[in-house]
C-alpha positions as CSV (number, residue, x, y, z in Angstrom):
1,M,37.7,22.1,-46.3
2,R,39.3,20.8,-43.3
3,V,37.2,19.5,-40.7
4,L,38.5,18.3,-37.2
5,A,36.8,15.5,-35.7
6,L,37.2,14.6,-32.2
7,D,36.1,11.0,-30.8
8,V,36.6,10.7,-26.9
9,G,36.3,7.3,-26.0
10,S,35.8,5.6,-22.6
11,S,40.0,4.7,-22.8
12,S,40.8,7.2,-25.1
13,T,40.3,10.2,-27.2
14,R,41.6,10.7,-30.9
15,A,41.6,14.1,-32.7
16,G,42.0,14.0,-36.7
17,A,41.5,16.0,-39.9
18,Y,39.0,15.0,-42.6
19,D,38.6,16.4,-46.2
20,E,35.8,17.7,-47.8
21,R,35.2,14.0,-49.1
22,G,34.9,12.7,-46.0
23,Q,38.8,10.9,-46.0
24,A,41.2,11.4,-43.0
25,T,44.4,13.4,-44.1
26,A,46.5,12.4,-41.5
27,D,47.4,9.8,-38.5
28,P,45.1,11.1,-35.4
29,A,46.4,12.4,-32.7
30,R,46.2,10.3,-29.5
31,R,46.0,10.1,-25.6
32,S,44.9,7.2,-23.3
33,Y,43.6,7.0,-19.9
34,S,41.8,4.4,-17.1
35,S,39.0,3.9,-15.9
36,R,38.0,2.2,-12.1
37,R,35.2,0.9,-11.3
38,G,32.9,2.0,-14.0
39,Q,34.4,5.9,-13.2
40,L,36.4,8.1,-15.0
41,D,38.0,11.9,-14.0
42,A,36.3,14.3,-15.9
43,D,39.4,17.1,-15.4
44,E,42.2,14.1,-16.8
45,L,39.9,13.5,-19.9
46,L,39.5,17.4,-20.3
47,Q,43.5,17.4,-20.3
48,A,44.3,14.2,-23.0
49,V,41.2,16.4,-25.2
50,E,42.9,19.7,-25.2
51,A,46.2,18.0,-26.2
52,V,45.1,16.3,-28.8
53,L,43.0,18.8,-30.1
54,A,46.3,20.9,-29.8
55,E,48.2,18.4,-31.6
56,A,46.0,18.1,-34.2
57,G,45.9,21.7,-35.3
58,E,43.8,24.9,-36.7
59,A,40.1,24.2,-38.9
60,D,37.5,25.3,-40.4
61,A,35.3,23.4,-38.0
62,L,35.0,21.1,-35.5
63,G,33.0,17.6,-35.1
64,I,32.9,15.3,-31.4
65,S,32.3,12.0,-31.1
66,C,31.7,11.2,-27.3
67,F,30.8,7.9,-25.2
68,W,27.2,7.8,-23.9
69,H,25.6,7.1,-21.1
70,S,27.6,8.7,-18.8
71,L,26.8,10.9,-16.0
72,L,28.9,14.1,-14.0
73,L,27.3,16.6,-11.1
74,L,28.3,19.4,-11.3
75,D,28.4,22.0,-8.6
76,E,27.6,25.9,-8.1
77,H,30.6,26.7,-10.1
78,E,30.5,24.5,-12.9
79,R,32.4,22.3,-11.4
80,P,32.9,18.4,-10.9
81,L,31.1,17.0,-7.6
82,T,31.8,13.6,-8.6
83,P,33.5,11.0,-11.5
84,V,32.1,10.6,-14.3
85,L,30.2,7.6,-14.0
86,L,30.0,5.3,-16.9
87,W,27.3,2.6,-17.7
88,Q,29.7,-0.1,-16.4
89,D,28.8,1.4,-12.9
90,R,26.0,-0.5,-11.2
91,R,25.6,0.6,-8.2
92,A,22.3,2.1,-8.8
93,T,21.0,-1.5,-9.5
94,P,18.5,-1.5,-6.0
95,Q,17.2,2.0,-7.4
96,A,16.2,0.7,-11.2
97,E,14.6,-2.3,-9.8
98,A,12.9,0.0,-7.3
99,L,11.8,1.9,-10.2
100,A,10.5,-1.0,-12.3
101,E,8.4,-1.5,-9.9
102,R,6.7,1.6,-8.8
103,L,6.5,3.3,-12.4
104,D,5.0,1.6,-15.9
105,A,8.6,0.4,-16.8
106,R,7.1,-0.2,-20.8
107,A,5.3,3.0,-20.9
108,V,8.5,4.5,-19.8
109,Q,10.5,2.6,-22.5
110,V,7.8,3.8,-25.5
111,R,8.2,7.4,-24.5
112,T,12.1,7.4,-24.2
113,G,13.8,4.4,-25.4
114,C,15.0,3.4,-22.7
115,T,14.5,0.9,-19.5
116,F,15.1,1.2,-16.1
117,H,18.5,-0.2,-15.6
118,P,21.8,1.6,-13.9
119,S,23.4,2.7,-17.2
120,F,21.1,5.3,-17.7
121,W,20.0,8.6,-15.2
122,P,16.9,7.6,-13.8
123,A,18.3,5.1,-11.4
124,K,22.0,6.6,-11.2
125,L,20.2,10.2,-10.1
126,E,18.1,8.0,-7.5
127,W,21.4,6.5,-6.6
128,L,22.9,9.6,-5.7
129,S,20.3,11.7,-4.1
130,D,19.7,8.5,-1.6
131,E,23.4,8.9,-1.1
132,G,23.1,12.7,-0.4
133,V,24.9,14.0,-3.4
134,L,22.1,15.1,-5.8
135,G,20.7,17.5,-3.3
136,R,24.5,19.9,-3.9
137,A,24.6,19.9,-8.0
138,R,23.4,22.3,-9.6
139,R,23.9,20.8,-12.6
140,A,23.7,16.7,-14.0
141,V,25.3,16.7,-17.1
142,S,27.0,13.6,-19.5
143,F,30.6,14.4,-19.8
144,A,30.1,15.6,-23.5
145,D,28.0,18.3,-22.2
146,Y,30.7,19.7,-19.7
147,L,33.4,19.1,-22.5
148,F,31.5,21.5,-24.2
149,L,31.1,23.7,-21.8
150,R,34.8,24.0,-21.2
151,L,35.8,24.3,-25.3
152,T,33.2,27.1,-25.7
153,G,31.6,28.8,-22.5
154,E,28.2,27.3,-23.4
155,L,26.6,24.4,-21.2
156,R,24.2,22.7,-23.6
157,T,23.3,18.9,-24.7
158,S,22.8,17.5,-28.3
159,L,19.4,15.8,-28.7
160,S,21.5,12.9,-29.6
161,T,23.6,13.0,-26.3
162,A,20.6,13.6,-24.5
163,S,18.3,10.6,-25.5
164,G,21.5,8.3,-24.0
165,T,19.9,9.5,-20.7
166,G,16.5,7.7,-20.3
167,L,15.1,10.9,-20.0
168,V,14.3,12.2,-23.3
169,N,10.8,11.9,-24.9
170,L,11.6,10.6,-28.3
171,R,8.2,12.3,-30.0
172,A,8.9,15.4,-28.4
173,R,12.5,15.3,-28.6
174,A,12.6,17.5,-25.3
175,W,13.1,16.6,-21.6
176,D,10.0,13.9,-20.6
177,A,8.1,16.2,-18.3
178,E,6.1,13.5,-16.6
179,L,8.7,11.4,-16.4
180,L,10.7,14.1,-14.5
181,D,7.8,14.8,-12.2
182,E,7.7,11.5,-10.9
183,L,11.5,11.6,-10.1
184,G,10.9,14.5,-8.7
185,L,13.2,16.3,-10.9
186,D,13.6,19.8,-11.6
187,E,14.4,20.4,-15.8
188,A,16.5,23.3,-14.3
189,L,19.0,20.8,-13.0
190,L,19.3,19.4,-16.6
191,P,21.4,21.0,-19.5
192,P,19.6,22.8,-22.8
193,I,19.1,20.7,-25.5
194,S,20.2,21.5,-29.1
195,D,22.2,20.7,-31.9
196,D,23.6,24.4,-32.6
197,P,27.2,24.9,-33.1
198,V,28.8,27.8,-30.9
199,G,30.9,29.1,-34.0
200,T,32.1,26.5,-35.7
201,R,32.4,24.0,-32.7
202,Y,29.7,21.1,-33.0
203,P,27.9,19.8,-29.4
204,P,29.1,16.3,-29.2
205,L,27.0,13.3,-30.4
206,G,26.7,9.9,-29.3
207,D,29.3,7.8,-30.4
208,G,27.3,4.8,-31.3
209,A,25.5,6.9,-33.8
210,C,28.7,8.6,-35.1
211,S,30.0,4.9,-35.5
212,N,27.0,4.3,-37.5
213,L,27.2,7.4,-39.8
214,G,31.0,6.9,-39.9
215,A,31.1,3.2,-41.7
216,G,28.3,4.3,-43.5
217,C,25.6,2.6,-42.3
218,V,22.8,4.5,-42.5
219,T,19.4,2.5,-43.8
220,A,17.3,-0.1,-41.8
221,D,18.8,-2.8,-44.2
222,R,22.3,-2.0,-42.8
223,A,23.4,-2.8,-39.3
224,A,26.8,-1.8,-38.2
225,L,28.0,-4.4,-35.6
226,N,30.5,-2.6,-33.3
227,I,32.5,-5.8,-31.1
228,G,35.1,-3.7,-28.7
229,T,35.4,-3.7,-25.4
230,S,32.0,-4.2,-25.3
231,G,29.8,-5.3,-28.3
232,A,26.5,-3.6,-30.1
233,I,24.3,-4.1,-33.1
234,R,23.1,-0.8,-34.5
235,V,20.7,0.3,-37.4
236,L,20.6,4.4,-38.1
237,R,17.5,5.0,-40.3
238,E,15.0,8.7,-40.9
239,G,12.0,8.6,-39.5
240,E,10.4,8.4,-36.2
241,P,11.4,6.3,-33.2
242,E,9.3,3.1,-32.7
243,P,10.6,1.5,-29.6
244,Q,10.6,-2.6,-29.3
245,P,10.7,-4.2,-26.6
246,G,14.4,-5.1,-25.1
247,L,16.0,-2.9,-27.6
248,F,17.2,0.7,-27.2
249,S,16.3,3.4,-29.5
250,Y,18.1,7.0,-29.5
251,F,19.1,9.7,-32.1
252,L,21.5,10.9,-33.7
253,D,19.5,14.3,-34.8
254,E,16.0,15.2,-35.1
255,R,16.0,13.1,-38.1
256,H,17.8,9.9,-37.6
257,V,16.8,7.1,-34.9
258,V,19.4,4.8,-33.9
259,E,18.1,1.2,-32.9
260,G,19.4,-1.9,-31.6
261,G,20.8,-3.7,-28.4
262,A,23.8,-4.0,-26.5
263,V,25.9,-6.2,-24.9
264,S,28.3,-5.9,-21.9
265,D,30.5,-8.7,-23.0
266,G,32.8,-8.5,-26.2
267,G,36.5,-8.3,-26.9
268,N,37.0,-7.8,-22.7
269,L,36.1,-11.6,-22.4
270,Y,39.4,-12.1,-24.2
271,A,41.0,-10.0,-21.6
272,W,39.2,-12.2,-19.2
273,A,41.1,-15.4,-20.6
274,Q,44.4,-13.7,-20.6
275,R,44.0,-13.0,-16.8
276,T,41.9,-16.5,-15.8
277,L,43.0,-19.0,-18.4
278,R,46.4,-18.0,-19.0
279,L,45.5,-18.1,-22.5
280,E,47.7,-15.5,-24.8
281,E,47.2,-16.9,-28.0
282,R,44.2,-16.2,-30.8
283,L,41.9,-18.7,-32.1
284,E,42.2,-20.5,-35.3
285,P,39.3,-21.5,-36.9
286,R,37.7,-24.7,-35.4
287,E,34.9,-27.1,-35.5
288,P,31.7,-25.1,-34.9
289,D,30.4,-26.0,-31.7
290,G,33.1,-28.6,-31.1
291,H,33.3,-28.2,-27.4
292,G,29.9,-29.0,-26.3
293,L,29.9,-26.2,-24.1
294,T,26.8,-24.1,-23.6
295,F,28.5,-20.3,-22.8
296,L,26.2,-17.8,-21.3
297,P,28.8,-14.3,-21.5
298,Q,27.5,-11.5,-19.1
299,L,30.1,-11.8,-16.8
300,G,29.7,-7.8,-17.3
301,G,25.9,-8.4,-16.1
302,E,23.0,-8.0,-19.0
303,R,21.7,-5.4,-21.4
304,S,20.1,-6.6,-24.3
305,L,17.5,-7.9,-24.6
306,G,16.7,-8.8,-20.5
307,W,18.3,-5.3,-19.4
308,N,19.4,-7.6,-15.8
309,P,22.2,-6.2,-14.0
310,R,22.4,-8.5,-11.4
311,A,22.7,-11.3,-14.3
312,S,26.3,-13.3,-14.7
313,G,28.3,-15.1,-16.8
314,A,27.5,-18.9,-16.4
315,V,29.3,-22.0,-18.5
316,A,27.7,-25.7,-18.8
317,G,29.0,-29.0,-19.7
318,L,32.2,-28.6,-18.8
319,T,34.4,-32.3,-18.7
320,F,37.6,-33.4,-17.9
321,E,38.4,-33.2,-22.2
322,T,37.4,-29.1,-21.6
323,D,40.7,-27.1,-22.0
324,A,41.0,-23.4,-22.7
325,H,40.9,-23.0,-25.9
326,D,36.8,-24.8,-25.6
327,L,36.1,-22.1,-23.3
328,L,37.3,-19.0,-25.3
329,Q,35.9,-20.8,-28.6
330,A,32.5,-21.0,-26.6
331,A,32.8,-17.7,-25.3
332,F,33.4,-15.8,-28.3
333,E,30.7,-17.9,-29.8
334,G,28.5,-17.1,-27.1
335,V,28.6,-13.2,-28.1
336,A,27.7,-14.1,-31.7
337,Y,24.5,-15.7,-30.1
338,R,23.7,-12.7,-27.5
339,I,23.9,-10.1,-30.8
340,A,21.9,-12.6,-32.8
341,E,18.9,-12.3,-30.4
342,I,19.2,-8.7,-30.6
343,A,19.4,-9.0,-34.7
344,G,16.5,-10.8,-34.8
345,R,14.3,-8.1,-33.5
346,L,15.7,-6.0,-36.7
347,P,14.5,-7.7,-39.1
348,A,14.8,-5.4,-41.7
349,V,18.4,-6.1,-41.6
350,R,19.7,-7.8,-44.6
351,E,23.6,-6.8,-44.4
352,V,26.3,-6.1,-41.6
353,V,29.4,-3.6,-41.8
354,A,31.7,-5.1,-38.7
355,T,33.2,-2.1,-36.8
356,G,35.5,-2.4,-33.8
357,H,38.8,-3.5,-33.1
358,A,38.6,-6.8,-31.4
359,L,36.2,-7.9,-34.2
360,L,38.2,-7.0,-37.0
361,E,41.6,-8.6,-35.7
362,S,39.9,-12.0,-36.1
363,D,38.2,-12.9,-39.6
364,W,37.3,-16.4,-37.5
365,W,35.3,-14.4,-35.3
366,M,33.7,-12.4,-38.2
367,Q,32.7,-15.7,-39.9
368,V,31.2,-16.9,-37.1
369,F,28.3,-14.0,-36.3
370,A,28.0,-14.0,-40.3
371,D,26.6,-18.0,-39.4
372,A,25.6,-17.1,-36.1
373,L,23.2,-14.1,-37.7
374,G,22.5,-15.9,-41.2
375,R,23.4,-12.6,-42.9
376,P,26.5,-11.2,-44.9
377,V,29.4,-10.0,-42.8
378,V,31.2,-6.9,-44.3
379,V,34.5,-5.4,-42.9
380,S,34.5,-1.7,-42.3
381,D,37.5,0.0,-44.3
382,V,37.0,3.0,-42.1
383,A,39.8,3.0,-39.6
384,E,38.1,5.7,-37.1
385,G,34.5,4.9,-37.6
386,S,33.3,7.7,-35.0
387,A,35.6,10.1,-35.9
388,R,34.5,10.1,-39.4
389,G,30.8,10.2,-38.7
390,A,31.4,13.1,-36.3
391,A,33.1,15.0,-39.3
392,V,30.5,13.6,-42.2
393,Y,27.9,15.3,-39.6
394,V,29.8,18.8,-40.0
395,L,30.8,18.3,-43.7
396,E,26.8,17.8,-44.3
397,R,26.0,20.8,-42.4
398,L,28.4,22.7,-44.1
399,G,26.8,21.9,-47.6
400,A,29.7,19.4,-48.6
401,D,29.0,16.0,-50.1
402,P,31.3,13.5,-48.5
403,E,32.1,9.7,-50.5
404,P,30.1,6.7,-49.3
405,A,32.5,4.5,-47.2
406,P,34.3,2.2,-48.0
407,L,34.1,-1.2,-47.2
408,G,36.6,-4.5,-47.6
409,R,36.1,-7.8,-47.3
410,R,33.0,-9.8,-47.2
411,H,32.0,-12.9,-45.3
412,E,28.9,-15.0,-46.4
413,P,26.9,-16.9,-44.2
414,D,27.0,-20.8,-44.2
415,P,23.8,-22.4,-43.8
416,E,25.1,-25.7,-42.7
417,R,27.4,-24.0,-39.9
418,G,24.2,-21.7,-39.1
419,K,22.3,-25.3,-38.2
420,V,24.5,-26.0,-36.0
421,Y,25.0,-22.6,-34.1
422,D,21.0,-22.0,-34.3
423,A,20.9,-25.4,-32.0
424,A,23.9,-24.2,-29.7
425,R,22.0,-20.8,-29.2
426,A,18.8,-22.6,-28.2
427,R,20.9,-24.0,-25.4
428,Q,22.4,-20.7,-24.2
429,R,18.7,-19.6,-24.5
430,A,17.4,-22.1,-22.1
431,L,20.6,-21.5,-20.0
432,Y,19.0,-17.9,-19.6
433,D,15.8,-18.8,-18.8
434,E,16.2,-21.5,-16.0
435,L,19.2,-19.0,-14.6
436,F,17.1,-15.8,-15.0
């Protein structure tokens, strides 16, 4: 059995084949592209997908992982009216704030697993309505839905993809009629929700859910920590959703819930340091919190836990002795503290599996996470976690039994360094409370 896995990210797309054991059989085909101000061109992405699928060849079935939280309006001919709007596009911030004042935000979060934030559809659709664009649209879809439409000729959205919009009633596994009514939206604007394949092609799943599945993080006691451009810590478990304040709650499928939190700053902090501090070399192990700085890594705004899109980064404790390496160390440690705040609301987690290019490149940073989280951090030995997750999802539905995901080196937490980081984390929390 040969299953093809397509992984569509916000900066590149990859396609590769997997055997019935869930092992990659060749290096994936790749194409890259770039976003502009939190937007992508739908047809440029589609061309990249078609190119990698052609290069990857034929297979018995196709599974797809695609980035969550995108919005694309289609006209009456099912052609794009807008660019693909990504979660990073914060132009809907005023609309998100107005919705939070007008409606019961906590009640909506309990029903949908999402808060009012420009990452999600309620605020974006309100903004597009205010801009006079929504009235010309026949459909509002995720890029994942548009991709599936172009690949199969049928418009549908998977429960996983739909759950990342902020418009799905998690208990009903359907569009939330109450919220649609409050927003003045007709359900006919939205794609039908179905996980059924079209032939041997399965509707795209959210990339975070696929990453957990591909890395073997499929129980409440094992979290996947992903640090790529941004960052997230998630658990995937069976059962009913139980949305917690500050956290998100999405789906892999009807039986599996994805819970956790995300931060807007991750590996992009290194790119910022290269550009701003003229710092090229990677960090070597240094004394924990030895710089005396308090760095609040919200240069891209805040998602979990406060979901404040107007939040910004800050640094306290600067002296004439502070150098560029101090700032970069404080930034990276600061990301670990923000993730630790999220992990504090996932008390069942006993072990963390590290994924994501930015994190896997640095043993030092992984040890910082282990110490700050107070939990072992184990390296995922899966090269393409989201792609493998898409393949495993399809393989299981075809009756195969893929092997467990391989794991690599293990970083045990050091209690003494953990105490240092606990104190630094308290300083960061106080700075956040003072500013926001």
